[in-house]
C-alpha positions in Angstrom: 73.0 34.5 -16.1 74.2 36.0 -12.7 73.0 39.4 -11.6 76.2 40.6 -11.1 75.7 44.1 -10.5 72.0 44.6 -9.3 71.3 45.8 -5.9 69.2 43.7 -3.7 66.3 42.1 -5.3 63.6 42.9 -2.7 63.3 46.0 -0.8 64.6 45.3 2.2 66.1 47.5 5.3 69.8 46.8 5.2 70.8 48.8 8.4 67.9 46.9 10.6 69.0 43.4 9.2 72.9 44.6 9.8 71.8 45.3 13.4 69.7 42.4 14.0 73.1 40.1 12.7 75.4 41.8 14.5 73.5 40.8 17.8 73.2 37.1 16.7 70.3 36.5 14.2 71.3 34.1 11.6 68.1 34.6 9.7 68.6 38.4 9.2 72.2 37.4 8.1 71.1 35.1 5.7 68.7 37.5 4.4 71.7 39.8 3.6 74.4 37.4 2.2 71.1 36.2 -0.2 69.9 39.8 -0.9 74.0 40.7 -2.1 75.0 37.4 -3.4 75.3 38.5 -7.3 76.9 41.5 -6.6 79.0 39.5 -4.4 79.7 37.0 -6.9 80.0 39.6 -9.9 82.9 41.4 -7.1 84.9 37.8 -6.8 84.9 37.2 -10.6 86.6 40.6 -11.5 89.0 40.2 -8.7 90.1 37.0 -10.5 90.4 38.5 -13.8 91.8 37.0 -16.7 94.9 35.8 -15.2 93.7 33.5 -12.6 90.6 32.6 -14.5 90.4 28.8 -14.6 92.8 28.5 -11.7 90.6 30.1 -9.0 86.8 29.5 -8.9 84.6 32.7 -7.7 82.4 29.9 -5.8 85.6 29.1 -3.7 86.7 32.9 -2.9 83.1 33.2 -1.6 82.7 29.9 0.2 85.9 31.7 2.1 84.5 35.1 2.4 81.3 33.5 3.9 82.8 32.0 6.5 84.6 35.2 7.4 81.0 37.0 7.2 79.5 34.6 9.8 82.7 34.6 12.3 83.1 38.6 12.1 79.3 39.7 11.7 79.0 40.3 15.3 81.9 43.3 15.6 80.7 44.8 12.2 79.1 48.1 12.3 77.0 49.4 9.5 77.2 53.2 8.4 74.7 53.2 5.5 73.1 50.6 3.5 76.0 49.8 1.3 78.4 48.9 4.2 77.4 45.5 4.7 78.9 45.1 0.2 81.8 46.9 0.8 82.5 45.0 4.2 82.0 41.8 2.2 83.9 43.1 -0.7 87.0 43.7 1.7 86.4 40.0 3.1 86.4 38.5 -0.9 89.5 40.5 -1.4 91.6 39.1 1.2 90.5 35.7 0.5 91.8 36.2 -3.2 95.0 37.6 -2.1 95.2 34.3 0.4 94.5 32.0 -2.4 96.8 33.9 -4.8 99.6 33.5 -2.3 99.1 30.1 -1.8 99.4 29.3 -5.2 102.3 31.0 -5.7 103.9 29.1 -2.9 103.3 25.8 -4.3 104.6 26.7 -7.6 101.6 26.0 -9.5 102.0 25.7 -13.4 99.4 28.4 -13.5 100.3 28.9 -17.4 99.3 25.5 -18.1 95.9 25.2 -15.6 94.4 28.3 -17.2 95.4 26.9 -21.1 93.0 23.9 -20.2 89.7 23.5 -20.3 87.8 25.1 -17.6 85.6 23.6 -15.3 82.1 23.8 -16.6 80.6 22.7 -13.1 82.3 23.9 -10.0 82.7 21.6 -6.7 79.6 23.4 -5.0 77.6 22.1 -8.0 79.3 18.5 -8.4 78.8 18.2 -4.5 75.2 19.6 -4.5 74.3 16.7 -7.5 76.2 13.8 -5.0 75.3 14.3 -1.7 72.4 16.9 -1.8 70.2 15.9 -4.9 67.2 15.7 -3.1 67.3 19.2 -1.6 68.4 21.0 -4.3 67.7 19.7 -8.0 67.4 23.2 -10.2 66.6 22.9 -13.7 67.5 26.5 -14.9 70.9 28.1 -14.5 69.8 30.9 -12.5 68.2 28.4 -10.0 71.4 26.5 -10.3 73.6 29.6 -9.0 71.0 30.3 -6.3 71.3 26.5 -4.9 75.2 27.3 -4.8 74.7 30.1 -2.8 72.4 28.4 -0.4 75.2 25.6 -0.1 77.6 27.9 0.7 75.8 29.8 3.3 74.9 26.4 4.8 78.6 25.4 5.1 79.8 28.7 6.5 77.3 27.8 9.4 78.6 24.1 10.2 80.3 24.2 13.6 84.4 24.8 12.5 85.1 20.7 12.8 82.6 19.5 10.6 82.9 22.0 8.2 86.6 21.5 8.1 86.2 18.0 7.7 83.2 18.2 5.1 85.6 20.4 2.6 88.4 18.8 2.6 86.9 15.3 2.0 84.2 16.0 -0.4 84.9 19.9 -1.9 88.7 19.3 -1.8 88.6 15.7 -2.6 91.6 15.3 -0.4 92.3 11.6 1.0 90.6 10.8 4.1 93.7 9.4 6.0 95.8 13.0 5.6 92.6 14.9 6.8 92.0 12.7 9.8 95.9 12.8 10.6 95.7 17.0 10.1 92.9 17.1 12.7 94.3 14.6 14.7 91.3 12.3 14.9 90.9 8.7 13.5 89.6 7.8 10.3 86.1 6.5 11.4 85.8 10.0 13.7 86.3 11.8 10.4 83.9 9.7 8.8 81.3 10.3 11.6 81.6 14.2 11.4 81.4 14.1 7.5 78.3 12.4 7.6 76.8 14.5 10.4 78.1 17.8 8.2 76.2 16.2 5.3 73.0 15.4 7.7 73.2 19.0 8.6 74.1 20.7 5.5 70.8 18.6 4.0 68.5 20.1 6.7 69.9 24.1 5.9 69.0 23.3 2.3 65.7 22.4 3.1 65.2 25.3 5.2 66.6 27.5 2.5 64.1 26.4 0.3 61.9 29.9 1.4 64.7 31.8 -1.0 65.3 29.1 -3.7 61.4 29.1 -4.5 61.5 32.8 -4.9 62.8 32.3 -8.4 60.7 29.7 -9.3 
């Protein structure tokens, strides 16, 4: 079950964390994201609503927003304890709009997709099971969602080329040749990028166990 409306689960000094994160403290930023994860996922789900349910996954919007958070945190200035949440929800809203526009440009048969069977396992969960099984093997629904949140945070921290390669090859399941062509690299070079990205994600997920273990 998602903690969609709950405030940060542990008492934290949000303003101090925001200041530290803006100064480059990655641990402070991770703590902010972790503390707000349930509210942010709930916001993403509400933005999707019934019209786009089954077409747009809240996890995909959050993944995009987490990347924006990591790249934009240096310019963020918190005015009060709710500033980070409001800023993050604006990023989520922008990413949702981007995905809707992209779907409409492709003239996808939205009605057909909505009527289809919803995905029981997200792309991030599938990636965890296939490539990071030893770093996160949650046994309960709550723990499973926490592992996905940790993975999204880890992906957002990757160098751009690594992140693009692993997202497109493993999450989006795009052909390696197409990804290599778009990135201006050989297929072997992209394979190496993906391999290094998966290794970095495994290290990051092991480090994230400090968050995951809090719900054991």
